[in-house]
C-alpha positions as CSV (number, residue, x, y, z in Angstrom):
1,M,-84.7,-107.3,77.4
2,F,-85.2,-110.6,79.1
3,I,-87.5,-113.3,77.7
4,L,-89.0,-115.8,80.1
5,Y,-89.5,-119.3,79.0
6,K,-92.0,-121.7,80.6
7,M,-90.1,-124.8,81.9
8,P,-91.7,-128.1,80.9
9,K,-93.4,-130.0,83.8
10,V,-91.5,-132.9,85.2
11,K,-93.2,-135.7,87.2
12,K,-92.3,-135.4,90.9
13,S,-91.9,-139.1,91.2
14,L,-89.0,-139.1,88.7
15,V,-87.4,-136.2,90.6
16,K,-87.6,-138.1,93.9
17,K,-86.2,-141.3,92.3
18,A,-83.3,-139.3,90.8
19,L,-82.5,-137.7,94.1
20,S,-82.7,-141.0,96.0
21,G,-80.5,-142.8,93.5
22,Q,-83.3,-145.1,92.3
23,K,-83.4,-146.1,88.6
24,P,-86.5,-145.1,86.7
25,A,-88.8,-147.8,85.2
26,Y,-87.3,-147.6,81.7
27,A,-83.7,-148.1,83.1
28,K,-84.8,-151.2,85.0
29,A,-86.5,-152.6,82.0
30,T,-83.3,-152.4,79.9
31,A,-80.9,-153.5,82.7
32,G,-78.9,-156.6,81.8
33,K,-80.2,-156.6,78.2
34,K,-78.2,-156.1,75.0
35,V,-78.7,-152.7,73.6
36,E,-78.2,-152.5,69.8
37,V,-75.8,-149.8,68.8
38,I,-76.5,-148.2,65.5
39,K,-73.3,-147.5,63.6
40,E,-73.0,-144.7,61.1
41,V,-72.4,-146.0,57.6
42,V,-69.8,-144.0,55.7
43,V,-70.2,-144.1,52.0
44,K,-66.9,-144.0,50.2
45,K,-66.7,-141.6,47.3
46,Y,-64.3,-141.3,44.4
47,E,-62.0,-138.3,44.7
48,L,-60.7,-136.8,41.4
49,S,-57.0,-137.1,40.7
50,I,-57.1,-133.9,38.5
51,D,-58.1,-130.3,39.2
52,L,-59.3,-127.3,37.4
53,K,-55.8,-126.3,36.3
54,N,-55.3,-129.7,34.7
55,M,-58.5,-129.2,32.7
56,L,-57.4,-125.8,31.7
57,D,-54.0,-126.9,30.6
58,A,-55.6,-129.7,28.5
59,G,-57.8,-127.2,26.7
60,C,-61.1,-128.5,28.1
61,H,-62.5,-125.0,28.2
62,L,-62.4,-124.4,24.5
63,G,-65.8,-124.8,22.9
64,H,-67.1,-124.4,19.4
65,K,-67.7,-121.3,17.3
66,I,-70.6,-119.1,18.6
67,S,-72.6,-119.9,15.5
68,K,-72.7,-123.6,16.4
69,T,-73.8,-123.1,20.0
70,N,-76.7,-125.3,21.2
71,P,-79.1,-123.1,23.2
72,K,-79.3,-125.8,25.9
73,S,-75.5,-125.6,26.5
74,K,-75.5,-121.9,27.4
75,E,-75.7,-122.4,31.2
76,N,-72.3,-124.1,31.0
77,I,-70.6,-121.3,29.0
78,Y,-68.5,-118.8,30.8
79,K,-68.2,-116.3,27.9
80,A,-67.3,-115.9,24.2
81,M,-63.8,-114.9,23.2
82,D,-62.6,-114.3,19.6
83,G,-65.7,-116.0,18.2
84,I,-65.2,-119.1,20.4
85,Q,-67.3,-120.2,23.3
86,I,-65.4,-120.6,26.6
87,I,-66.7,-123.4,28.8
88,D,-67.1,-122.7,32.5
89,L,-64.7,-125.2,34.0
90,T,-65.8,-124.5,37.6
91,K,-69.0,-126.2,36.5
92,S,-67.2,-128.9,34.4
93,I,-65.1,-130.1,37.3
94,I,-68.2,-130.6,39.5
95,Q,-69.9,-132.4,36.6
96,L,-66.8,-134.6,36.1
97,K,-66.8,-135.5,39.8
98,N,-70.5,-136.4,39.8
99,A,-70.0,-138.5,36.7
100,C,-67.0,-140.3,38.1
101,N,-68.8,-141.0,41.4
102,Y,-71.7,-142.5,39.4
103,I,-69.3,-144.7,37.4
104,Y,-67.5,-145.7,40.6
105,S,-70.7,-146.6,42.5
106,S,-72.1,-148.5,39.5
107,I,-69.0,-150.7,39.3
108,K,-69.1,-151.2,43.1
109,S,-72.7,-152.4,42.8
110,G,-71.8,-154.9,40.1
111,K,-73.1,-153.1,37.1
112,T,-71.3,-153.2,33.7
113,V,-69.9,-150.1,32.2
114,A,-68.9,-149.7,28.6
115,F,-66.8,-147.0,26.8
116,L,-67.7,-145.6,23.4
117,G,-65.5,-143.3,21.3
118,T,-65.4,-143.9,17.6
119,K,-64.1,-140.5,16.5
120,R,-60.5,-140.4,15.4
121,Q,-59.3,-138.3,18.3
122,A,-60.8,-140.7,20.9
123,R,-60.2,-144.2,19.5
124,E,-56.7,-144.8,20.8
125,V,-57.2,-143.7,24.4
126,V,-60.6,-145.3,24.7
127,R,-59.3,-148.7,23.4
128,R,-56.2,-148.5,25.7
129,V,-58.0,-147.6,28.9
130,A,-60.9,-150.0,28.3
131,T,-58.5,-152.9,27.5
132,E,-56.4,-152.3,30.6
133,L,-59.5,-152.4,32.7
134,G,-61.0,-155.4,31.0
135,I,-64.3,-153.6,30.2
136,P,-66.3,-153.6,27.0
137,Y,-65.8,-150.8,24.4
138,V,-66.6,-149.7,20.9
139,T,-64.0,-147.6,18.9
140,D,-64.4,-148.5,15.2
141,R,-68.1,-147.9,14.5
142,W,-71.3,-148.0,16.4
143,L,-73.3,-150.8,14.9
144,G,-76.9,-149.8,14.6
145,G,-79.0,-152.2,16.8
146,T,-76.2,-152.8,19.3
147,V,-78.7,-152.1,22.0
148,S,-82.1,-152.2,20.3
149,N,-81.3,-155.6,18.6
150,W,-79.0,-157.1,21.3
151,G,-80.1,-160.6,20.5
152,E,-78.4,-160.5,17.1
153,I,-75.3,-158.8,18.5
154,K,-75.1,-161.5,21.1
155,K,-75.1,-164.2,18.3
156,N,-72.2,-162.4,16.6
157,I,-70.3,-162.3,19.8
158,R,-70.8,-166.0,20.4
159,R,-69.7,-166.7,16.8
160,L,-66.5,-164.6,17.2
161,N,-65.7,-166.3,20.5
162,D,-66.2,-169.8,18.9
163,I,-63.9,-168.9,16.0
164,N,-61.2,-167.6,18.2
165,T,-61.4,-170.7,20.5
166,G,-61.3,-172.9,17.4
167,L,-58.2,-171.2,16.0
168,K,-56.3,-171.5,19.3
169,A,-57.2,-175.2,19.5
170,N,-56.2,-175.8,15.9
171,K,-59.7,-176.9,15.2
172,Y,-59.6,-175.8,11.6
173,A,-56.4,-177.5,10.6
174,E,-58.1,-179.7,8.0
175,M,-59.9,-176.8,6.3
176,S,-59.0,-175.9,2.8
177,K,-56.9,-172.8,2.3
178,K,-59.9,-171.0,0.6
179,D,-62.3,-171.8,3.5
180,L,-59.6,-170.9,6.1
181,S,-59.1,-167.6,4.3
182,L,-62.8,-166.9,4.4
183,L,-62.9,-167.7,8.1
184,K,-60.1,-165.3,8.8
185,K,-61.8,-162.6,6.8
186,E,-65.0,-163.2,8.9
187,T,-62.9,-162.9,12.0
188,V,-61.5,-159.6,10.9
189,R,-65.0,-158.3,10.1
190,L,-66.5,-159.4,13.4
191,N,-63.6,-158.0,15.3
192,K,-64.1,-154.7,13.7
193,M,-67.9,-154.8,14.4
194,I,-68.0,-156.1,18.0
195,G,-64.4,-157.1,19.0
196,G,-64.5,-154.8,22.1
197,L,-67.8,-156.4,23.3
198,V,-66.7,-160.1,23.4
199,T,-66.5,-160.1,27.2
200,L,-70.2,-159.3,27.5
201,E,-72.6,-161.9,28.7
202,K,-75.5,-159.5,28.9
203,L,-76.1,-155.9,27.8
204,F,-74.2,-153.2,29.7
205,D,-75.9,-151.1,32.3
206,V,-74.0,-147.8,31.8
207,I,-72.1,-146.3,28.9
208,F,-69.5,-143.5,28.9
209,V,-69.5,-141.6,25.6
210,V,-66.9,-139.3,24.0
211,D,-68.9,-136.6,22.1
212,S,-72.6,-136.9,22.5
213,G,-73.3,-135.2,19.2
214,Y,-71.1,-137.5,17.2
215,E,-72.6,-140.6,18.9
216,K,-76.2,-139.5,18.9
217,S,-77.6,-142.7,17.4
218,A,-75.9,-144.7,20.1
219,I,-77.3,-142.4,22.8
220,K,-80.8,-142.6,21.4
221,E,-80.7,-146.4,21.5
222,C,-79.4,-146.3,25.1
223,N,-82.0,-143.8,26.2
224,D,-84.8,-145.9,24.7
225,K,-83.5,-148.9,26.5
226,G,-83.1,-147.1,29.9
227,I,-79.3,-147.5,29.9
228,K,-77.6,-144.6,31.8
229,V,-75.4,-142.3,29.6
230,V,-72.4,-140.4,30.9
231,S,-70.9,-138.2,28.2
232,I,-68.5,-135.4,27.3
233,V,-70.8,-132.7,25.9
234,D,-69.4,-129.7,23.9
235,T,-71.1,-126.4,23.3
236,D,-72.6,-127.6,20.1
237,S,-74.6,-130.4,21.7
238,N,-77.6,-130.7,24.1
239,P,-76.6,-131.8,27.6
240,E,-80.1,-132.8,28.4
241,K,-79.9,-135.8,26.0
242,V,-77.7,-137.6,28.5
243,D,-77.9,-138.5,32.2
244,F,-74.5,-137.1,33.3
245,A,-73.1,-134.4,31.0
246,I,-69.5,-133.3,31.3
247,S,-69.1,-129.9,29.6
248,A,-65.8,-130.0,27.9
249,N,-63.9,-129.8,24.6
250,D,-64.6,-133.1,22.8
251,D,-62.4,-132.5,19.8
252,N,-59.0,-132.0,21.3
253,V,-56.9,-135.1,22.0
254,K,-55.5,-133.8,25.3
255,S,-59.0,-132.9,26.6
256,I,-60.5,-136.2,25.6
257,S,-57.5,-138.2,27.0
258,L,-57.6,-136.4,30.4
259,I,-61.3,-137.1,30.9
260,V,-61.2,-140.7,29.5
261,E,-58.3,-141.6,31.8
262,E,-60.0,-140.0,34.8
263,M,-63.1,-142.1,34.0
264,G,-60.8,-145.1,33.8
265,K,-59.4,-144.4,37.3
266,A,-63.0,-144.2,38.6
267,V,-63.7,-147.7,37.1
268,K,-60.5,-149.1,38.5
269,A,-61.3,-147.7,42.0
270,G,-64.7,-149.4,41.8
271,Q,-63.1,-152.7,40.8
272,T,-60.7,-152.6,43.8
273,K,-62.0,-154.6,46.8
274,N,-61.7,-152.7,50.1
């Protein structure tokens, strides 16, 4: 069956000009003028250095016992096996890519990203990666009010920086042994509290968290202040409490290290000038 389409009407004058080789009015109007060429802007994205197999080998798929399952996490669970929830890594790898790209673009746009991991399995890798990148971090204990009472935290940071500067410049040489001992004890205390935040001039814009359930007080402070939260979320926690949830095992050292190091690579890529 043939379908006939009605051809649109074309002005006879345009047809005559085309046949005679004459340029139409609009062509004459633009002749000799610069025509702006709109170039396509290609937005560079961060590409993961790991794949699903790497996550599987690191044990990222191993969740908590069925009895500890948070109802909100069920959409990220593949199935239960031997009483343990198995996380769907096909979803996790996508979540990780989205989270890394957000971290990458945040760094590119000049935002400050902080790392948080105070649980025993996370401290070493979080401290190492953050230190190498020169970004703020917390690994000993989240001090209540770090976000909600930033003014006081900033005073402590200033105090610690002043003490460290004074010690390097031998400013306290004439101090008594007792006073010097008290000063050093204060330094140890402040380092434990806010040592990883000494580079901050203002409050961070984004925070990457290891274990949203373990760091729930920190996440609440950040949510209240409008700070974006990227976090590893296991099957016992609610992924809706954070902005970018990465469904994965947050108790296993290998799983934590794999994700923290990938986040670190996203930060480093963002820091690199093209």
